N, C-alpha and C positions, 0 to 999 in steps of 0.2 A: 395499711391495712385492708385496702379495696384493692388494692394492685394482685396481694399475693392472693385473695379471692379468688379474681380473677384467671390469674396463671395459674390457679390450684382445676379452678372450674373447668379451663384449657385444656390442662395432661393428664384431667380425666375422660372427659369426653375424645382425647385422641387414642390412649393407654388402650383403646376394645380393638383398635385399627390396626396397632404396631403387634399384640397379644398373635392376631386372625394371622400376621403377615408371617409372622418365626412359628405357627402350627404349620402351617400346609408348604412343606418341601419337595423341592423339585428335584430329580433324579435326573445327572444330561444324559447323551448318549456320551460314549466312549469319544476322546477327542484325537482324529490323527489327521494326515495330512488330505486326505481325503473331504471330512467333513470340515477340517478347517477352512476347506477352501469350496466348497460349495456342492461337496460329495451325492448330498442327498439332492440335490436342483432339480425340484419339481416334482419330488415325490420317486425320483428314477434312481436306485440303488446302484447298478451299475453304474452312472454320473462318475467316472473318476474327479470332475471340476478340474479347476484348475482358476489361478488369481483372475487370470483375463475374462474368464464367464463370469462374475459378479462384479468384476470394474465393467463388461457390458450391460450389466441390469442393473446397476443402481446409476451407475454412472461418476462413481468414484475414483477413482487409484489405485493401484496396487502398490504403494511407498510406504515405506516399513511407516509406521507411527510414531514412533519414537525422532524418525528425521523428521518429522509432523511438526514433533511438539519443539526440537528444535528449533526449525523455522520461521516457526510462530515464538518461540519465544525472541532471538534474532531479533525481530522485527517490531516487536512490542520496547525490548532493551533498545533498542532502535530510536526509534519516538520518543522515547524518555531522554536518551543521550541529547538529542535535538532540544528539547524543552530545557536542559540545565544549559547548556548554550546558549539557547536565545534567553533566559534567566538571565545569564552574567552576562552579555552582553546591553541589556535592557538598564541593566545595573551599573553597567558602565557608561550607557549614555546621558544616565538620567547623575553619574557624579558630573560628569563633563557638561551638563546646561544647570548645574546647584546654582554658578555664581555665585557659589560663597558659601549659602545658608545653609546651618549647621544641621536642621532638621534632616532636609533633603541626603541632604552628605550621608548623614546618620540610616537615612533609610536606603541607599542606591545601598551601604555597602553592606546591608544587613541580605538584599534583594541578593546583592554576588554571591556573601557568604551561603546562603540558601545555594546558590546555584552549583556552588564549584561543594560544596557537601552533597547535591543526587549526582552531580557528577561523579563522585566518586562513589556515592555509590551503584550504582549502574553502571561501570565500570565493573566494581565485586559482584558483582549479580551476576553478571557477564563473564566471566571470571570462570565462575564456580558454578554458571549453568552448562558451559565449554567442560569443564569438566567431569560432571556429571553425567554428561548426555555421551560422553566419548567412553565413558567407562562403562556403559549401559550398553553402548555399542558392543564395544569390542569382547565386555563379560557375554552377552547373551548368544555371541556368532559363533 
């Protein structure tokens, strides 16, 4: 009952913030190629703007966000794959050094099984992510 009361009071305190946020809507300027890449840069409406203006001003690149997301996903899945392979190797090492102790062999088998399952999941996630990213890139070009 105490948890319910605390959650209820917290929701009552937060609710006005969300209602105010929903009440104040903002109308955005029409989006075209010029405004998307800094057409109103520093208030100059005649400036056509281009990606290099934004990249120079912010220090960011002009790469497609989908490609950046794909690279981030590949790096993360690569690290997870390395961890899964290390788990398999650690389990194999534990099994080889168990010296016939059934408890150590069982622990090693569990670690190796977890590593293999993790590797299968990482490979499946890599395939799915590759398919989705390729579909997004080709569908919106």
